[in-house]
N, C-alpha and C positions, 0 to 999 in steps of 0.2 A: 523431169520425166518421172512418171509414177510407175511403180512395180505392181500395182494391184491387179491389172489384167493377167499378168503372169501367174499370180497366186490363185486365180479362179479358173483360168482356161486349162483344160486337160492337156497333159503332155502325152503325145502318142507313145504307146509302148512299141518299141522298135527293136529290130535285130541289132546286135552289138557288133556284127561283122558283115562283110559282103557275102559270106558264104551262107547257103541255106541253113536254117535253124533245124537242129534235131530237137526231140522232145526234151532233152536235158540241157540245151544251150541256155545260158543266162540271158535275161531280158532286163531292161531298165524300166522301172515303174516309178511314176511320180506319186508321192504319198499324199493321200487325201484324208479327210476326217474319218471316213469309215475304216481307214487302215490304222487307227490308233493303237490297236493291240499289237500288230506287227512292229509298229514304230516303237512302242513302249518296250516290247521284248528285246528288240535289237539294241536300244539305248541302254537298258539295264544290263544286257550281256556285255556291251562294250565297257561300261563303267566297272563291272565286276572283274573283267579280264585285264583291263588296262587303266585303272583309276588315275594314275599319274599323267596320262597322256591328254587328259581333258580338264577343262575348267570347272565342270559341274561337280556338285557334291552328291556322291552316290546315295547317301541317306535321304537327302531332300528329293531326289528323283524317285526313289522307291515309294515315298509318301504321297506322290501325286495321284489324283483321281482321274476318272475318264474325262471330265470337263477340262482339266488342266492339260492333259495330253492332246486333246482336240484343239485347244487354244494354241498350243505350241505349233502344231501342224499348220494352223491357219495364220500364224504370226508371220513376221517378215521373212523368216527362213523358208527356203524352198527345199524340201527334202526329197531325195531320190533313193531308191533301193535297187540293188541288183538281186533279182530273183531267178530261181530255177524251179519251175513248177510252183508249188506252194511254199518252198523253202526260201527264206530271206538270207542271202549270202553276205550282204554288207550294205552300207549306206554312206551317204555324203550329203552335205547341205550347202546351199549358196545363200549368203547373207548380203543382199544388195543395199546395205545400209551400214552405218557405223554400229558398233556393239551396243551403244546407248546414244540417246539424242545429244549427249554432251560430247560425243566423239564422232562428228560428221566426217564423211569421206568424200573424195572427189566424185563427180557425177559419172565418170566412166569406170569406177572401181567397184569390186565386190569382194567379200571375204569367203573363203572356203573353210567350212567348219565340219566337225563331226565325221571325218572319214574314219571308217572302221570296217574291216573285213573279218568274218569269223575265221578262227585259226584253221578250221577244216577246209576253207576255201582259199587260203593264201597260196600264192605261187601259181595261180590259175589265170592271172590277168584281170581279176575282178576290179582291182583299184584303177587300172588303166581304163577300163570300160566306164566306170563311174566318173572318172575325170573327163573323159570325152563327152559324155552326156551333159555333165555340168558345164563344160566349155561351150557346147552348142547353146545351152540355156543362157549363159552369160553374154554371148554374142547377140542372141535375140533380144536381150534386155538392154543392149548398148552399154554393157559393163565388162569389156574385155580385159581390163587391168585386174588380174586376180592376185590376191594375197592370202597367205595363211601363216599361222604361228605354230611353231613346234618347240617342244622342250629341247634345250640344247643337248641333253643326255640321251635323247631318243635316236640313237644311231640308225636303226633300221628304217624309221620313217624318213629321216633326213636323206638317207641313201636312195630311197624310192623317189622322193621329190627331185633329187638331183638327176637321177636317171631319166625322169620325165621332162627335164629341162628347166625346172625351177632353179632360181639363183637367190642366195641370201642377199638381202638389201642392206645389211649392216645395222638395221634396227633391232634392238634388244630391250626387253622389258623384264625386270626382276619378277620372279614368281613370289607372291606373298606367302610367307611362312616356310619358304624353301631356299636352298642355296643354289638354285639354278635360275636360268632365264628362258623366256620365250624368245625364239629367234624368228624373225619375219622372212618369209620367202615370197618371191614374186614370179609371175609368168604372164605372158599374153595368152588369152584363150585360144587364139589362132594357132599357137605352137602346139597346144594339146590336140588340135584337130588334124595336124599334119601326120602323114605316114600311115 
């Protein structure tokens, strides 16, 4: 199964709840090449605020040019943003492939990467809305077995994932140059769509 059609087909911008939207209600937006500035700004903000929560090197990310940001958006990751008007509240990405060609994954699996919500928008349910949109996308792709990695010391993130129904799989990978491990969590996309 190829994921290319999903990376080129537009994702409808849709309400995040069954209630009518007000002008200030967040909406999910699928990131496209023309969104490279908002994608860059969100990514640099997340790495500046929480550098230990992500694999990326903040200095390398700051040195990217427009072409590199657009290439990331066009790459295998499918990026989503929660927006309220012109403001980007947070983002998440679905990786329907292994992290590298040397790390293949089962055909029904995808990785969740790069979840981050701006501190000013935390506690408003933005993470839950991003996860629901990502789950719908995973189901459409036929990849409902969702996995993510989180640093074992990141108690707030682990608590969020557990509240949403994620469970630790027992898989742990040491973090290079640190005394901590990445802990793998899993959930079925359908669970995120319930309720």
